[in-house]
ChimeraX commands (.cxc) that place a marker at each C-alpha (Angstrom):
marker #1 position 49.92,88.49,-4.81 radius 0.5
marker #1 position 47.43,87.94,-7.70 radius 0.5
marker #1 position 44.34,88.52,-5.41 radius 0.5
marker #1 position 45.45,91.58,-4.43 radius 0.5
marker #1 position 46.20,93.23,-7.59 radius 0.5
marker #1 position 42.91,92.17,-8.61 radius 0.5
marker #1 position 41.17,93.54,-5.41 radius 0.5
marker #1 position 43.67,97.05,-5.83 radius 0.5
marker #1 position 42.09,96.87,-9.33 radius 0.5
marker #1 position 38.50,96.56,-8.43 radius 0.5
marker #1 position 38.54,98.98,-5.27 radius 0.5
marker #1 position 39.88,101.74,-7.85 radius 0.5
marker #1 position 37.63,100.58,-10.70 radius 0.5
marker #1 position 34.45,99.72,-8.71 radius 0.5
marker #1 position 34.07,96.03,-9.76 radius 0.5
marker #1 position 34.29,92.91,-8.37 radius 0.5
marker #1 position 36.22,89.66,-9.24 radius 0.5
marker #1 position 36.94,86.25,-7.92 radius 0.5
marker #1 position 39.89,84.79,-7.72 radius 0.5
marker #1 position 40.36,80.92,-7.43 radius 0.5
marker #1 position 43.73,79.24,-7.68 radius 0.5
marker #1 position 43.31,75.53,-9.45 radius 0.5
marker #1 position 46.40,74.29,-10.00 radius 0.5
marker #1 position 49.75,75.50,-8.43 radius 0.5
marker #1 position 53.30,74.43,-9.14 radius 0.5
marker #1 position 55.93,76.15,-6.46 radius 0.5
marker #1 position 59.38,76.64,-7.48 radius 0.5
marker #1 position 61.93,74.12,-7.12 radius 0.5
marker #1 position 65.76,74.56,-5.72 radius 0.5
marker #1 position 67.33,74.71,-9.38 radius 0.5
marker #1 position 70.62,72.95,-10.20 radius 0.5
marker #1 position 74.07,74.03,-8.91 radius 0.5
marker #1 position 76.09,75.41,-11.83 radius 0.5
marker #1 position 79.03,73.44,-9.81 radius 0.5
marker #1 position 76.87,70.34,-9.64 radius 0.5
marker #1 position 78.79,66.83,-11.64 radius 0.5
marker #1 position 75.87,67.18,-14.03 radius 0.5
marker #1 position 76.10,70.54,-15.47 radius 0.5
marker #1 position 79.80,70.17,-15.15 radius 0.5
marker #1 position 79.89,67.01,-17.39 radius 0.5
marker #1 position 77.45,68.15,-19.93 radius 0.5
marker #1 position 78.95,71.80,-20.06 radius 0.5
marker #1 position 82.44,69.58,-21.17 radius 0.5
marker #1 position 80.71,67.72,-23.49 radius 0.5
marker #1 position 78.60,70.14,-25.49 radius 0.5
marker #1 position 82.32,71.92,-25.44 radius 0.5
marker #1 position 83.96,68.91,-26.96 radius 0.5
marker #1 position 81.12,67.84,-29.13 radius 0.5
marker #1 position 79.14,70.89,-30.87 radius 0.5
marker #1 position 82.05,73.24,-30.25 radius 0.5
marker #1 position 79.97,75.78,-28.28 radius 0.5
marker #1 position 80.22,77.78,-25.27 radius 0.5
marker #1 position 76.84,76.50,-23.24 radius 0.5
marker #1 position 74.83,79.57,-21.53 radius 0.5
marker #1 position 73.66,78.32,-18.15 radius 0.5
marker #1 position 70.02,79.60,-17.56 radius 0.5
marker #1 position 66.96,78.34,-15.78 radius 0.5
marker #1 position 63.89,78.45,-17.86 radius 0.5
marker #1 position 60.23,79.17,-17.41 radius 0.5
marker #1 position 58.41,76.42,-18.93 radius 0.5
marker #1 position 57.73,73.20,-17.27 radius 0.5
marker #1 position 59.91,70.42,-18.05 radius 0.5
marker #1 position 60.30,66.95,-16.38 radius 0.5
marker #1 position 63.32,67.72,-14.50 radius 0.5
marker #1 position 61.23,69.60,-12.00 radius 0.5
marker #1 position 59.89,66.44,-10.64 radius 0.5
marker #1 position 63.24,64.74,-10.07 radius 0.5
marker #1 position 65.04,68.21,-8.70 radius 0.5
marker #1 position 61.75,68.12,-5.97 radius 0.5
marker #1 position 63.12,64.98,-5.14 radius 0.5
marker #1 position 66.86,65.98,-4.78 radius 0.5
marker #1 position 68.36,64.56,-7.83 radius 0.5
marker #1 position 70.62,67.26,-9.76 radius 0.5
marker #1 position 69.39,67.70,-13.30 radius 0.5
marker #1 position 70.38,69.39,-16.21 radius 0.5
marker #1 position 68.27,69.99,-19.46 radius 0.5
marker #1 position 69.16,70.76,-22.72 radius 0.5
marker #1 position 68.97,70.50,-26.59 radius 0.5
marker #1 position 69.50,71.77,-29.75 radius 0.5
marker #1 position 67.06,73.75,-30.90 radius 0.5
marker #1 position 65.78,76.17,-33.93 radius 0.5
marker #1 position 63.76,77.83,-31.67 radius 0.5
marker #1 position 60.36,76.85,-33.16 radius 0.5
marker #1 position 59.26,75.84,-29.90 radius 0.5
marker #1 position 55.36,75.95,-29.76 radius 0.5
marker #1 position 54.97,77.93,-32.81 radius 0.5
marker #1 position 53.23,76.39,-35.91 radius 0.5
marker #1 position 56.32,75.52,-37.90 radius 0.5
marker #1 position 57.98,73.47,-34.64 radius 0.5
marker #1 position 60.24,71.07,-35.68 radius 0.5
marker #1 position 63.55,69.54,-34.92 radius 0.5
marker #1 position 66.50,68.42,-37.12 radius 0.5
marker #1 position 67.24,64.82,-37.33 radius 0.5
marker #1 position 71.24,65.61,-37.73 radius 0.5
marker #1 position 70.72,67.69,-34.35 radius 0.5
marker #1 position 68.85,64.42,-32.31 radius 0.5
marker #1 position 72.40,62.41,-33.60 radius 0.5
marker #1 position 74.48,65.37,-32.04 radius 0.5
marker #1 position 72.55,65.72,-29.30 radius 0.5
marker #1 position 72.38,61.67,-28.38 radius 0.5
marker #1 position 76.19,62.00,-29.09 radius 0.5
marker #1 position 76.56,65.03,-26.58 radius 0.5
marker #1 position 74.86,63.24,-23.88 radius 0.5
marker #1 position 76.99,60.11,-24.79 radius 0.5
marker #1 position 80.40,62.02,-24.16 radius 0.5
marker #1 position 78.89,63.50,-20.93 radius 0.5
marker #1 position 78.67,60.17,-19.60 radius 0.5
marker #1 position 82.19,59.10,-20.70 radius 0.5
marker #1 position 84.21,62.71,-19.69 radius 0.5
marker link #1:1,2 radius 0.2
marker link #1:2,3 radius 0.2
marker link #1:3,4 radius 0.2
marker link #1:4,5 radius 0.2
marker link #1:5,6 radius 0.2
marker link #1:6,7 radius 0.2
marker link #1:7,8 radius 0.2
marker link #1:8,9 radius 0.2
marker link #1:9,10 radius 0.2
marker link #1:10,11 radius 0.2
marker link #1:11,12 radius 0.2
marker link #1:12,13 radius 0.2
marker link #1:13,14 radius 0.2
marker link #1:14,15 radius 0.2
marker link #1:15,16 radius 0.2
marker link #1:16,17 radius 0.2
marker link #1:17,18 radius 0.2
marker link #1:18,19 radius 0.2
marker link #1:19,20 radius 0.2
marker link #1:20,21 radius 0.2
marker link #1:21,22 radius 0.2
marker link #1:22,23 radius 0.2
marker link #1:23,24 radius 0.2
marker link #1:24,25 radius 0.2
marker link #1:25,26 radius 0.2
marker link #1:26,27 radius 0.2
marker link #1:27,28 radius 0.2
marker link #1:28,29 radius 0.2
marker link #1:29,30 radius 0.2
marker link #1:30,31 radius 0.2
marker link #1:31,32 radius 0.2
marker link #1:32,33 radius 0.2
marker link #1:33,34 radius 0.2
marker link #1:34,35 radius 0.2
marker link #1:35,36 radius 0.2
marker link #1:36,37 radius 0.2
marker link #1:37,38 radius 0.2
marker link #1:38,39 radius 0.2
marker link #1:39,40 radius 0.2
marker link #1:40,41 radius 0.2
marker link #1:41,42 radius 0.2
marker link #1:42,43 radius 0.2
marker link #1:43,44 radius 0.2
marker link #1:44,45 radius 0.2
marker link #1:45,46 radius 0.2
marker link #1:46,47 radius 0.2
marker link #1:47,48 radius 0.2
marker link #1:48,49 radius 0.2
marker link #1:49,50 radius 0.2
marker link #1:50,51 radius 0.2
marker link #1:51,52 radius 0.2
marker link #1:52,53 radius 0.2
marker link #1:53,54 radius 0.2
marker link #1:54,55 radius 0.2
marker link #1:55,56 radius 0.2
marker link #1:56,57 radius 0.2
marker link #1:57,58 radius 0.2
marker link #1:58,59 radius 0.2
marker link #1:59,60 radius 0.2
marker link #1:60,61 radius 0.2
marker link #1:61,62 radius 0.2
marker link #1:62,63 radius 0.2
marker link #1:63,64 radius 0.2
marker link #1:64,65 radius 0.2
marker link #1:65,66 radius 0.2
marker link #1:66,67 radius 0.2
marker link #1:67,68 radius 0.2
marker link #1:68,69 radius 0.2
marker link #1:69,70 radius 0.2
marker link #1:70,71 radius 0.2
marker link #1:71,72 radius 0.2
marker link #1:72,73 radius 0.2
marker link #1:73,74 radius 0.2
marker link #1:74,75 radius 0.2
marker link #1:75,76 radius 0.2
marker link #1:76,77 radius 0.2
marker link #1:77,78 radius 0.2
marker link #1:78,79 radius 0.2
marker link #1:79,80 radius 0.2
marker link #1:80,81 radius 0.2
marker link #1:81,82 radius 0.2
marker link #1:82,83 radius 0.2
marker link #1:83,84 radius 0.2
marker link #1:84,85 radius 0.2
marker link #1:85,86 radius 0.2
marker link #1:86,87 radius 0.2
marker link #1:87,88 radius 0.2
marker link #1:88,89 radius 0.2
marker link #1:89,90 radius 0.2
marker link #1:90,91 radius 0.2
marker link #1:91,92 radius 0.2
marker link #1:92,93 radius 0.2
marker link #1:93,94 radius 0.2
marker link #1:94,95 radius 0.2
marker link #1:95,96 radius 0.2
marker link #1:96,97 radius 0.2
marker link #1:97,98 radius 0.2
marker link #1:98,99 radius 0.2
marker link #1:99,100 radius 0.2
marker link #1:100,101 radius 0.2
marker link #1:101,102 radius 0.2
marker link #1:102,103 radius 0.2
marker link #1:103,104 radius 0.2
marker link #1:104,105 radius 0.2
marker link #1:105,106 radius 0.2
marker link #1:106,107 radius 0.2
marker link #1:107,108 radius 0.2
marker link #1:108,109 radius 0.2
view
């Protein structure tokens, strides 16, 4: 698709472009919302954090993709102040402690 787009652009504008794929990671099947790990984590978030979790996928790469590629159901979650990859990227120790409590609760519920 990228090569087609580049070629179409160059055909229309009289230029030449070479496209070379140097790295590629194909998407893997997402973990089912009905999987045990997702249900347990969602329940623990409700109990510990008092929040209703939102189930969604992320575009960024995490370690979870490698586990999912091997057929292992995985849920990724953390408390964040939306500063990821920003100049002031940070987390609060209190959020980390709360997240640990949530993970423990997911194992016990």
